[in-house]
N, C-alpha and C positions, 0 to 999 in steps of 0.2 A: 835090493831094499831101496836103492837109490830112485828105483821108476816109481815106488810108491805117493802117493800125493802126500801130503803133509798133515798131520792132525789137527783136531780143531784146537788144543791148545798151543800149538805152533801159529797157528792162523791170528788167532784171538788173544792169546795172552801176552802177559807184559814181553815185550819185547820180538813181537810177530809179525806178520806181514802188515803194512802201511803204519806200523809204529812210528809215533815222533822221538826223537832225539828229545832228551831233557831240556837242552838251551834254545830249541824250537819251539818245545812247548811255552816255554816261560816269553820267549819273544812274541809268540803269538797273542798268550795273554795280555801282555801290555799293550798290544796294539789295539786290540778287543777293548779295553778298558778306556782307553783314551777315546775312541771310536763313540763308545756307548754314553759317554758324559755329553756329548753335543746332540745327539740324536734323543737320550733321554729328557733332555729339558725341553726340545721341540716337540716329541711326542705327548709332552706332561703341559704345555698349552692347547695341544690338540684336545687332549682327552679333559680338560677343564672345558675347553669351550662347547664339547658335546654334553659333558654332566651338568653346566648350566641350561643348554638348550634342552635337556631333558627334563629337568627340574620344571623349567618353564611351562612347559608341555602338561605335566603332571598337575600343575598348579591352575593352568587356565581348564585341563578336563575335568579337576573334581570342583571349581568354581562352576562351570557349567553343569555339572550333575547336580550339585546342589541346589542351583537355581529351580533345574527341570523337576525336580521333587516337590520343592515347595510350590511351583507353578501348581503342580497334580495334586497335593492336598489342598491347595486355597480353593482350587474348582468344586471339589469335594465338600469341602466345608461350606461354602459358598451357594452350592445348589441345593443342599439339604436345608439350609433354613428358609 
């Protein structure tokens, strides 16, 4: 039986191959939390800049679309009179 490969539960279940000790798990979570705070504020600033740029493009596109529709409607009305 010693030559058989480990079962799925042995590999992926609690305490299987590659499982982290509880102490290591808490340590890595604390490190990740401290890294997230700094990077999330930088990411938030980037996201805000992208959102503002996108909103400006939508505003300009809408304005140009309304002007185009108005010009088309005015041409039809002025040519029919």
